[in-house]
C-alpha positions as CSV (number, residue, x, y, z in Angstrom):
1,M,0.0,0.0,0.0
2,S,1.4,3.4,-0.8
3,V,0.2,7.0,-0.9
4,D,-0.2,9.1,-4.0
5,D,3.3,10.5,-3.8
6,G,4.8,7.0,-4.0
7,T,5.9,7.0,-0.3
8,D,5.5,3.5,1.1
9,I,3.4,3.2,4.2
10,P,2.7,0.1,6.3
11,E,0.0,-2.3,5.2
12,A,-3.7,-1.3,5.7
13,G,-4.2,-3.4,8.9
14,T,-1.3,-1.8,10.6
15,V,-2.2,1.8,9.6
16,L,-5.8,1.1,10.7
17,L,-4.7,-0.1,14.1
18,A,-2.5,3.0,14.5
19,C,-5.5,5.2,13.6
20,L,-7.6,3.5,16.3
21,C,-4.7,4.1,18.8
22,A,-4.5,7.7,17.7
23,V,-8.2,8.1,18.6
24,S,-7.6,6.9,22.1
25,S,-4.6,9.2,22.6
26,G,-7.0,12.2,22.1
27,R,-5.4,13.5,18.9
28,Y,-8.5,12.6,17.0
29,S,-12.1,11.7,17.9
30,Y,-15.2,10.1,16.5
31,P,-18.2,12.2,15.4
32,N,-20.3,10.1,17.8
33,G,-19.5,7.6,20.4
34,R,-20.7,4.6,18.4
35,D,-18.2,4.7,15.6
36,L,-15.8,2.1,17.0
37,E,-18.8,-0.1,17.9
38,D,-20.1,0.3,14.4
39,L,-16.6,-0.7,13.0
40,A,-16.4,-3.7,15.4
41,E,-19.6,-5.0,13.8
42,L,-18.1,-4.9,10.4
43,L,-14.4,-5.7,11.0
44,L,-13.5,-8.9,12.8
45,S,-10.1,-9.9,14.3
46,S,-10.0,-12.8,11.9
47,D,-10.1,-10.4,8.9
48,F,-6.6,-9.3,9.5
49,H,-3.9,-11.0,7.4
50,R,-1.4,-11.0,10.2
51,P,-2.5,-12.8,13.4
52,A,-0.7,-10.2,15.5
53,E,-2.9,-7.5,14.0
54,G,-6.0,-9.5,14.8
55,R,-4.7,-9.9,18.4
56,A,-4.0,-6.2,18.7
57,Y,-7.4,-5.3,17.3
58,A,-9.1,-7.6,19.8
59,A,-7.2,-5.9,22.6
60,I,-8.2,-2.4,21.3
61,L,-11.9,-3.5,21.4
62,E,-11.6,-5.0,24.9
63,H,-10.0,-1.8,26.2
64,H,-12.7,0.3,24.5
65,D,-15.5,-1.9,25.8
66,R,-14.2,-1.3,29.4
67,G,-13.8,2.4,28.8
68,D,-10.0,2.2,29.1
69,P,-7.5,3.9,26.8
70,H,-6.4,1.8,23.8
71,D,-3.3,3.9,22.8
72,L,0.0,2.4,21.8
73,V,1.5,2.7,25.3
74,T,-1.4,1.0,26.9
75,L,-1.4,-1.9,24.4
76,H,2.4,-2.3,24.8
77,A,2.0,-2.4,28.6
78,Q,-0.8,-4.9,28.4
79,F,1.2,-7.2,26.1
80,L,4.4,-6.8,28.2
81,T,2.8,-7.5,31.6
82,S,0.7,-10.4,30.2
83,G,3.9,-12.1,28.8
84,A,2.4,-12.0,25.3
85,F,5.7,-11.2,23.8
86,T,7.2,-14.5,25.1
87,E,4.3,-16.6,24.0
88,P,4.0,-18.3,20.5
89,G,3.5,-15.4,18.1
90,G,5.1,-13.0,20.5
91,R,7.9,-12.1,18.1
92,E,5.4,-11.1,15.5
93,L,3.4,-9.1,18.1
94,A,6.6,-7.3,19.1
95,A,7.3,-6.5,15.4
96,L,3.8,-5.2,15.0
97,M,4.2,-2.9,17.9
98,L,7.3,-1.4,16.2
99,D,5.3,-1.2,12.9
100,L,2.5,0.7,14.8
101,V,5.0,3.3,16.0
102,T,6.1,3.8,12.4
103,A,2.5,4.0,11.2
104,D,1.7,6.4,14.1
105,D,4.5,8.7,12.9
106,A,2.9,8.5,9.4
107,I,-0.4,9.6,10.8
108,R,1.2,12.4,12.6
109,D,2.9,13.5,9.4
110,G,-0.4,13.3,7.5
111,T,0.7,10.3,5.4
112,A,-2.2,8.2,6.6
113,H,-4.9,10.6,7.9
114,P,-7.3,9.0,10.4
115,Q,-10.3,10.0,8.3
116,R,-9.3,7.1,6.1
117,V,-10.1,4.6,8.9
118,R,-13.1,3.1,7.1
119,T,-11.2,2.9,3.8
120,L,-8.4,1.1,5.6
121,A,-10.9,-1.2,7.3
122,A,-12.5,-1.9,3.9
123,A,-9.0,-2.8,2.5
124,V,-8.5,-5.3,5.4
125,V,-12.0,-6.8,4.8
126,A,-11.4,-6.9,1.0
127,E,-8.1,-8.9,1.6
128,A,-10.0,-11.3,4.0
129,H,-12.5,-11.8,1.2
130,R,-9.8,-12.5,-1.4
131,R,-8.2,-15.0,0.9
132,A,-11.5,-16.7,1.7
133,A,-12.6,-16.8,-1.9
134,S,-9.3,-18.3,-3.0
135,V,-9.6,-21.3,-0.7
136,D,-9.0,-24.5,-2.6
137,M,-12.2,-26.3,-2.1
138,S,-10.5,-29.7,-2.8
139,A,-8.4,-29.1,0.3
140,A,-11.4,-27.8,2.3
141,I,-13.3,-31.0,1.7
142,A,-10.3,-33.3,2.3
143,G,-11.0,-35.5,5.3
144,H,-14.8,-35.1,5.0
145,P,-17.0,-37.9,3.8
146,P,-18.7,-37.1,0.4
147,S,-22.0,-36.8,2.3
148,D,-20.6,-33.6,4.1
149,W,-19.1,-31.9,1.0
150,L,-22.3,-29.9,0.2
151,T,-22.4,-28.6,3.8
152,V,-18.7,-27.6,3.6
153,W,-19.2,-25.8,0.3
154,R,-22.4,-24.1,1.6
155,D,-20.7,-23.0,4.8
156,H,-17.7,-21.6,2.9
157,G,-20.1,-19.8,0.5
158,T,-21.9,-18.3,3.5
159,K,-18.6,-17.1,5.0
160,V,-17.5,-15.5,1.7
161,A,-20.9,-13.8,1.3
162,G,-20.8,-12.5,4.8
163,I,-17.4,-11.0,4.3
164,A,-18.6,-9.4,1.1
165,S,-21.6,-8.0,2.9
166,R,-19.5,-6.4,5.6
167,F,-17.3,-4.9,2.9
168,E,-20.3,-3.4,1.2
169,R,-21.4,-1.8,4.4
170,L,-17.9,-0.4,5.0
171,I,-17.8,1.4,1.7
172,A,-21.4,2.6,1.7
173,P,-21.7,6.4,1.1
174,S,-23.2,6.9,4.5
175,S,-20.1,5.4,6.3
176,K,-19.0,7.5,9.2
177,N,-15.4,8.7,9.3
178,L,-13.1,10.0,12.0
179,V,-12.8,13.7,12.3
180,E,-9.6,15.6,13.4
181,V,-9.9,17.5,16.6
182,A,-6.3,18.4,17.2
183,A,-3.1,18.2,15.1
């Protein structure tokens, strides 16, 4: 993913997470208090390509649900005190935290403005749809008796259609965006 001037920025999922952390830090705010809840209905942790991004997104939602800050410092502290960096996937989570700092700098510099949060979320969901749609159905039915194949295919089709529906809702013209309150 890159911006118009050709400058490379971190992938959409990472920039999206940095945008959500920027909201918590008070640099930006939502037009109404429901925007993160609305986004949570459309973007799932499993939509992220990198498991560490999904884990960070889940942590952001948990903090938000409790009314706690979900900025970079808070997330890092949570992962550090919980031992998440030493668990399986911890190295990737630590690398993501570094990526989030870089993405946060990009947001501050205007490279990835937080008003793009729904566009970034749509990019994450679109990639999830691409991955789901490209599943090799031969591999998906492997190990299932032929009598279950139709159910496997139907369930997979339902999953792909559900992702497509969430994507459509994210890009709808009435989608809410973040608004800047302070630079």
